[in-house]
C-alpha positions as CSV (number, residue, x, y, z in Angstrom):
1,M,8.7,22.2,-26.8
2,T,6.0,20.2,-25.1
3,T,5.3,20.5,-21.4
4,N,2.8,18.3,-19.5
5,S,-0.2,20.0,-17.9
6,A,0.9,19.3,-14.4
7,S,4.1,21.4,-14.7
8,A,2.5,24.0,-16.9
9,S,-0.4,24.8,-14.6
10,P,0.1,26.7,-11.3
11,K,-0.3,24.8,-8.1
12,A,-2.8,25.9,-5.5
13,W,-1.3,28.1,-2.8
14,T,-0.2,26.2,0.3
15,G,1.2,28.1,3.3
16,T,4.2,26.7,5.1
17,A,4.4,29.3,7.9
18,G,4.9,28.1,11.5
19,A,5.5,24.7,12.8
20,R,5.1,21.6,10.6
21,W,1.5,20.4,10.8
22,V,2.5,17.1,12.5
23,E,4.1,19.1,15.3
24,R,0.7,20.7,16.1
25,S,-1.5,18.8,18.6
26,T,-4.6,20.0,16.7
27,H,-3.5,18.4,13.5
28,R,-2.4,15.2,15.2
29,L,-5.9,14.9,16.8
30,W,-7.4,15.6,13.4
31,L,-5.5,12.7,11.9
32,L,-6.6,10.4,14.7
33,N,-10.2,11.4,14.1
34,Q,-9.8,10.7,10.4
35,A,-8.5,7.2,11.3
36,R,-11.3,6.6,13.7
37,S,-13.9,7.6,11.1
38,L,-12.4,5.1,8.6
39,F,-12.5,2.3,11.2
40,K,-16.2,3.1,11.8
41,F,-17.0,3.1,8.1
42,F,-15.3,-0.3,7.5
43,R,-16.9,-2.0,10.5
44,A,-19.7,-3.2,8.2
45,A,-17.2,-5.3,6.2
46,Y,-17.2,-8.0,8.8
47,N,-18.8,-11.0,7.1
48,P,-20.3,-13.6,9.6
49,L,-19.7,-16.3,7.1
50,G,-15.9,-15.6,7.1
51,G,-13.6,-12.8,6.1
52,F,-14.7,-9.4,5.0
53,S,-17.1,-8.2,2.4
54,P,-16.3,-5.3,0.0
55,L,-18.4,-2.3,0.6
56,D,-20.5,-0.1,-1.6
57,D,-20.5,3.7,-1.6
58,D,-22.7,3.9,1.5
59,G,-20.6,1.4,3.5
60,L,-22.9,-1.6,3.0
61,P,-21.7,-5.0,1.9
62,L,-21.8,-5.4,-1.9
63,P,-24.1,-8.2,-3.1
64,A,-22.7,-11.5,-4.3
65,A,-22.2,-11.9,-8.1
66,A,-24.5,-14.4,-9.8
67,T,-21.5,-16.6,-10.6
68,T,-20.4,-17.0,-6.9
69,H,-21.7,-18.7,-3.8
70,G,-21.7,-15.6,-1.6
71,V,-19.5,-12.6,-2.1
72,E,-16.0,-13.2,-3.3
73,R,-13.2,-12.3,-0.9
74,Q,-9.8,-11.5,-2.5
75,I,-6.7,-12.4,-0.5
76,H,-5.1,-8.9,-0.5
77,E,-8.4,-7.5,0.9
78,T,-8.6,-10.1,3.7
79,A,-5.0,-9.7,4.6
80,R,-5.1,-5.9,4.6
81,M,-8.1,-6.0,7.0
82,V,-6.1,-8.2,9.4
83,H,-3.2,-5.7,9.2
84,C,-5.4,-2.7,9.7
85,H,-7.2,-4.2,12.7
86,A,-3.9,-5.2,14.2
87,I,-3.1,-1.5,14.1
88,A,-6.5,-0.8,15.7
89,S,-5.7,-3.3,18.4
90,L,-2.4,-1.5,19.1
91,M,-4.3,1.8,19.3
92,G,-6.6,0.4,21.9
93,I,-9.7,0.5,19.8
94,P,-12.3,-1.9,21.3
95,G,-13.6,-4.6,18.9
96,A,-10.5,-4.7,16.8
97,D,-9.2,-8.1,18.2
98,R,-12.3,-9.8,16.9
99,H,-11.6,-8.6,13.4
100,V,-7.9,-9.8,13.6
101,D,-9.0,-13.2,14.8
102,H,-11.8,-13.4,12.1
103,G,-9.4,-12.6,9.3
104,M,-6.6,-14.8,10.5
105,A,-9.0,-17.8,10.6
106,F,-10.2,-17.0,7.1
107,L,-6.7,-16.8,5.7
108,W,-5.7,-20.2,7.2
109,E,-9.0,-22.1,6.7
110,R,-10.3,-20.7,3.4
111,H,-7.6,-18.9,1.4
112,R,-4.8,-21.4,2.2
113,D,-4.4,-24.4,-0.2
114,A,-4.0,-27.2,2.4
115,L,-3.2,-29.7,-0.4
116,R,-0.6,-28.0,-2.6
117,G,0.5,-25.1,-0.4
118,G,0.1,-21.4,-1.0
119,Y,-2.9,-19.1,-0.9
120,F,-5.7,-18.7,-3.4
121,W,-6.4,-15.3,-4.8
122,G,-10.2,-15.4,-4.5
123,V,-12.6,-17.5,-2.5
124,D,-16.4,-17.4,-1.7
125,D,-18.5,-19.3,0.8
126,R,-17.8,-22.7,-0.8
127,G,-14.3,-22.6,-2.2
128,P,-11.9,-20.9,-4.6
129,T,-13.3,-18.5,-7.2
130,N,-9.8,-17.8,-8.5
131,A,-7.3,-20.5,-7.5
132,T,-4.2,-18.7,-8.9
133,K,-1.3,-18.0,-6.5
134,Q,0.0,-14.5,-6.9
135,A,3.1,-12.9,-5.3
136,Y,1.1,-9.8,-4.7
137,G,-1.4,-11.7,-2.6
138,H,1.3,-13.6,-0.7
139,A,3.0,-10.3,0.1
140,F,-0.1,-9.3,2.0
141,V,-0.4,-12.6,3.8
142,L,3.1,-12.0,5.1
143,L,2.2,-8.5,6.2
144,A,-0.9,-9.8,8.0
145,A,1.0,-12.5,9.8
146,S,3.7,-10.0,10.8
147,S,1.2,-7.5,12.1
148,A,-0.7,-10.2,13.9
149,R,2.5,-11.3,15.6
150,M,3.0,-7.7,16.8
151,V,-0.3,-7.9,18.7
152,G,0.4,-11.4,20.0
153,H,-2.2,-13.4,18.0
154,P,-1.7,-17.1,18.8
155,A,-1.9,-18.2,15.2
156,A,0.6,-15.6,13.9
157,D,3.7,-17.7,14.0
158,R,2.0,-20.6,12.2
159,L,0.9,-18.3,9.4
160,L,4.2,-16.5,9.3
161,E,6.2,-19.7,9.0
162,D,3.9,-21.1,6.3
163,V,3.8,-18.1,4.0
164,T,7.5,-17.5,4.4
165,A,8.2,-21.1,3.3
166,V,6.0,-20.7,0.3
167,L,7.6,-17.4,-0.7
168,V,11.1,-18.9,-0.4
169,A,10.3,-22.1,-2.2
170,R,8.0,-20.9,-4.9
171,F,8.5,-17.2,-5.6
172,W,11.9,-16.1,-4.5
173,E,14.6,-16.0,-7.2
174,A,18.1,-15.6,-5.8
175,E,19.9,-14.4,-8.8
176,P,18.0,-11.2,-9.4
177,G,17.0,-10.9,-5.7
178,A,13.3,-10.6,-6.3
179,C,10.2,-12.7,-6.7
180,A,8.4,-14.4,-9.6
181,E,4.9,-13.3,-10.2
182,E,2.2,-15.9,-10.6
183,F,1.3,-19.6,-10.7
184,A,-1.7,-21.8,-11.2
185,A,-3.2,-23.8,-8.3
186,D,-0.8,-26.7,-9.1
187,W,2.2,-24.3,-9.3
188,A,2.5,-24.4,-13.1
189,P,3.8,-21.0,-14.2
190,L,1.0,-18.8,-15.7
191,G,1.5,-17.3,-19.1
192,G,4.7,-19.2,-19.6
193,G,6.2,-17.7,-16.5
194,G,7.8,-14.8,-18.4
195,Y,6.3,-11.9,-16.5
196,R,7.9,-10.1,-13.6
197,G,6.3,-7.1,-11.9
198,Q,7.5,-4.4,-9.6
199,N,4.1,-3.9,-7.8
200,S,4.2,-7.3,-6.2
201,N,7.9,-6.9,-5.3
202,M,7.2,-3.4,-3.9
203,H,4.6,-4.9,-1.5
204,L,6.9,-7.8,-0.7
205,T,9.5,-5.2,0.3
206,E,6.9,-3.7,2.6
207,S,6.0,-7.1,4.1
208,T,9.6,-8.4,4.5
209,M,10.4,-5.2,6.4
210,A,7.4,-5.9,8.6
211,A,8.5,-9.5,9.1
212,F,12.0,-8.3,10.0
213,E,10.5,-6.0,12.6
214,A,8.2,-8.8,14.0
215,T,10.9,-11.5,14.1
216,G,14.3,-9.9,14.1
217,N,15.4,-12.3,11.3
218,R,17.8,-10.3,9.1
219,R,17.1,-12.6,6.1
220,F,13.8,-10.6,5.7
221,L,15.8,-7.3,5.7
222,E,18.2,-8.6,3.2
223,M,15.3,-9.6,0.9
224,A,13.8,-6.1,1.1
225,E,17.2,-4.5,0.4
226,N,17.7,-6.7,-2.7
227,M,14.3,-5.9,-4.1
228,A,14.7,-2.2,-3.6
229,G,18.2,-2.3,-5.1
230,L,16.9,-4.0,-8.2
231,I,13.8,-2.0,-8.9
232,I,14.9,1.4,-7.6
233,G,18.6,1.4,-7.3
234,R,19.1,-0.1,-10.7
235,H,16.0,0.5,-12.9
236,A,14.3,3.6,-11.6
237,R,17.7,5.4,-11.4
238,A,18.4,4.5,-15.0
239,E,14.9,5.9,-16.0
240,G,15.4,9.3,-14.5
241,W,13.6,8.2,-11.3
242,R,10.5,6.9,-13.0
243,V,9.5,3.5,-11.7
244,A,9.2,0.8,-14.4
245,E,6.3,-1.5,-13.7
246,H,6.6,-4.5,-16.0
247,F,9.6,-6.7,-16.8
248,D,10.4,-10.0,-18.5
249,D,11.8,-13.0,-16.7
250,R,15.4,-11.6,-16.9
251,W,14.2,-8.3,-15.4
252,N,14.5,-6.3,-18.6
253,I,11.8,-3.5,-18.8
254,D,8.8,-4.3,-21.0
255,R,7.7,-0.8,-22.2
256,D,4.8,-2.1,-24.3
257,Y,3.1,-4.2,-21.6
258,A,-0.5,-3.4,-20.9
259,G,-2.4,-5.7,-18.6
260,N,-5.0,-5.5,-15.9
261,P,-6.0,-1.8,-15.5
262,M,-6.1,-2.0,-11.7
263,F,-2.9,-4.0,-11.0
264,R,-0.9,-3.9,-14.2
265,P,-1.6,-0.7,-16.2
266,R,0.7,0.3,-19.0
267,G,3.3,3.0,-18.6
268,T,4.3,4.2,-15.1
269,T,2.2,4.8,-12.0
270,P,3.0,7.9,-9.9
271,G,1.4,6.3,-6.8
272,H,4.0,3.5,-6.8
273,A,6.9,6.0,-7.0
274,L,5.5,7.8,-4.0
275,E,5.0,4.5,-2.2
276,W,8.6,3.5,-2.9
277,S,9.7,6.9,-1.6
278,R,8.2,6.3,1.8
279,L,9.4,2.6,1.9
280,L,13.0,3.6,1.1
281,V,13.1,6.0,4.1
282,Q,11.9,3.2,6.3
283,L,14.3,0.7,4.8
284,W,17.2,3.2,5.2
285,E,16.3,3.5,8.9
286,L,15.8,-0.3,9.4
287,G,19.2,-0.9,7.9
288,G,20.9,1.4,10.3
289,R,21.2,4.2,7.7
290,R,23.9,2.2,6.0
291,H,22.7,2.7,2.5
292,A,22.8,6.4,1.8
293,W,21.5,5.9,-1.7
294,M,18.1,5.0,-0.3
295,L,17.4,8.4,1.2
296,Q,18.8,10.1,-2.0
297,A,16.5,7.9,-4.1
298,A,13.5,8.6,-1.9
299,Q,13.9,12.3,-2.5
300,A,14.5,12.0,-6.2
301,L,11.5,9.8,-6.7
302,F,9.3,12.2,-4.8
303,R,10.4,15.3,-6.7
304,R,10.1,13.6,-10.1
305,T,6.6,12.3,-9.2
306,V,5.1,15.6,-8.0
307,E,6.5,17.3,-11.0
308,D,5.2,14.8,-13.6
309,G,2.2,13.4,-11.8
310,W,0.2,16.2,-10.1
311,G,-2.7,17.2,-12.3
312,P,-4.5,20.6,-12.8
313,G,-6.8,21.1,-9.9
314,G,-4.8,18.6,-7.8
315,G,-4.5,14.9,-7.4
316,F,-2.1,12.5,-9.0
317,Y,-2.7,11.0,-12.4
318,Y,-3.2,7.3,-12.2
319,T,-0.7,6.5,-15.0
320,L,1.9,8.4,-17.2
321,D,3.6,7.5,-20.4
322,W,7.3,7.1,-20.7
323,D,7.8,10.8,-21.3
324,G,5.9,11.7,-18.1
325,R,2.7,12.8,-19.8
326,P,-0.7,11.7,-18.5
327,D,-1.9,8.4,-19.9
328,Q,-4.8,7.6,-17.6
329,P,-5.7,11.1,-16.3
330,D,-8.2,10.0,-13.6
331,R,-7.2,10.6,-10.0
332,Y,-7.3,7.7,-7.5
333,W,-7.4,8.0,-3.7
334,W,-4.4,5.7,-3.0
335,P,-1.7,7.8,-4.7
336,C,-2.7,10.7,-2.6
337,A,-2.5,8.5,0.5
338,E,1.0,7.4,-0.5
339,G,2.1,10.9,-1.3
340,I,1.1,12.0,2.2
341,G,3.1,9.2,3.8
342,A,6.1,10.0,1.6
343,A,6.0,13.7,2.3
344,A,5.6,13.1,6.1
345,V,8.6,10.8,6.4
346,L,10.8,12.9,4.1
347,G,9.8,16.0,6.0
348,A,10.9,14.3,9.2
349,V,14.4,13.4,8.1
350,V,15.2,16.1,5.6
351,D,15.3,19.8,6.5
352,D,13.5,21.2,3.5
353,P,10.1,23.0,3.5
354,F,9.4,21.5,0.1
355,Y,8.1,18.4,1.8
356,E,5.9,20.2,4.3
357,A,4.3,22.2,1.4
358,W,3.5,19.0,-0.4
359,Y,2.2,17.3,2.8
360,R,-0.3,20.2,3.2
361,R,-1.1,20.4,-0.5
362,I,-2.0,16.7,-0.7
363,W,-4.1,16.7,2.5
364,N,-6.0,19.8,1.3
365,F,-6.9,18.0,-1.9
366,V,-7.9,14.8,0.0
367,E,-10.1,16.8,2.4
368,N,-11.7,18.8,-0.4
369,H,-12.2,16.1,-3.0
370,L,-11.7,12.6,-1.7
371,V,-13.1,12.4,1.8
372,D,-16.9,11.6,1.6
373,H,-18.2,13.9,4.3
374,R,-21.8,12.7,3.8
375,R,-21.5,8.9,3.7
376,G,-18.0,8.2,5.1
377,G,-14.8,6.7,3.7
378,W,-12.9,8.1,0.8
379,M,-14.1,8.2,-2.8
380,P,-11.8,6.0,-4.9
381,E,-11.8,7.6,-8.3
382,L,-12.2,11.1,-9.8
383,D,-12.3,11.9,-13.4
384,P,-10.1,14.7,-14.9
385,D,-12.8,17.3,-13.8
386,L,-12.5,15.9,-10.3
387,R,-16.0,14.3,-10.3
388,P,-16.5,10.9,-8.6
389,V,-16.6,8.0,-11.1
390,N,-16.6,4.2,-10.9
391,K,-14.6,3.0,-13.9
392,V,-12.2,0.6,-12.2
393,F,-13.5,0.3,-8.7
394,V,-16.9,-0.6,-7.3
395,G,-17.9,1.0,-4.0
396,K,-15.2,1.9,-1.5
397,P,-12.7,-0.8,-1.7
398,D,-10.0,-0.2,0.8
399,L,-9.2,0.8,4.4
400,Y,-5.4,0.2,4.2
401,H,-4.1,3.1,2.1
402,A,-6.2,5.9,3.7
403,L,-5.7,4.6,7.3
404,Q,-1.9,4.5,6.8
405,A,-1.9,8.1,5.5
406,C,-3.6,9.1,8.8
407,L,-1.1,7.3,11.0
408,I,2.3,7.4,9.3
409,P,2.7,11.1,10.1
410,L,2.1,10.4,13.8
411,L,5.0,8.0,14.3
412,P,8.8,7.8,14.0
413,T,10.3,7.1,10.6
414,T,12.3,4.3,12.1
415,G,9.7,1.6,11.4
416,S,6.3,0.7,10.3
417,I,3.0,1.7,12.0
418,T,2.8,-1.4,14.0
419,R,6.3,-1.1,15.3
420,G,5.7,2.6,16.2
421,L,2.5,1.8,18.0
422,A,4.0,-1.1,19.9
423,G,6.9,1.0,21.0
424,S,5.2,4.2,22.1
425,G,1.5,4.5,21.5
426,V,-0.1,6.9,19.1
427,L,-2.4,8.7,21.6
428,R,0.6,9.8,23.7
429,I,2.4,11.1,20.6
430,S,-0.6,12.8,19.2
431,L,-1.8,14.6,22.3
432,A,1.6,15.7,23.5
433,S,2.0,19.5,23.7
434,G,2.9,21.1,20.4
């Protein structure tokens, strides 16, 4: 009988005595300090020529490639920075509003295709570097617009209306209740139009929930429930709570697909199962706890993923094969961030110390192996021996995942970070007695 190394090896001891960490004022303050340090590190991403530059390991803007006019800005990175600085604005962090405004202008004036509609994947100082139109990127534009609306940005409604119209007209497919994947600049389907992906629909679930919170329009909530029902309620359930990534245009699983190693790796991706676990709790709450299956699925996904995906020494494998064995054994930062968020929300709604143990275990690994205490930020990749490497990522590419890991535990499970901050204020929550 074969067992994978994650289940065969002992897990590092993690105490669960006393109150949950998130009930302790010292831990809440620690989380806020982590968030503050991340904002400080990514301040240098502000690009005076528009948008935000990717950063190197030291937190300096990466140089432009020889094939571009200035550094390329990809749409998900621009939109995530708008979302993150909308969060900073709600936290009362000085300087955040400038970043929101800067990113909103770049989305509208540079990423947006004013002639044919939709949003280009990549642009530089002169124009598009990658003119394809991806559901994944449009999901983050919707998230940025929704978050900007929560802070009262004057251009938020314009962006929200525009990207919603594009999503409904070009991407949304009513019969499966999910989105198509990708198009050329002129809206011709790419690759024959036969690919469908869970990753883009997962992030569209996140962004349609945010749009529902920002607008009150229940159509957004229905879209989120449809996507969750298809990808998790139908497919992940049938796969023993492993999340299939790749599908054909009839939403049949494509087990042999192997595409982009960052966005479309082969096999299954534990980080996405953890992300769905957290999103399902939020969706269950937003829907008035009507769909009991969502909470059950969130727990099943989490338990399956920590059993299959946690490697020796800690950290989640990037990808697994269909039997739950490591395929790409490197450990990335973002699955740990998603595991923290999932453990936090499940621990808040389910009376089971299992989730608290994992919350502490993942944070301990992050602090010991991913947080760069010398230069700032989090290191994005570790090899199987837990040494920093740069195989897929260059520099430190992302504020979004790590920031949310710091803030999700501080807020109610009944909504997103922006909704929680707009309703109560993180400082009051974090410094209350406990």
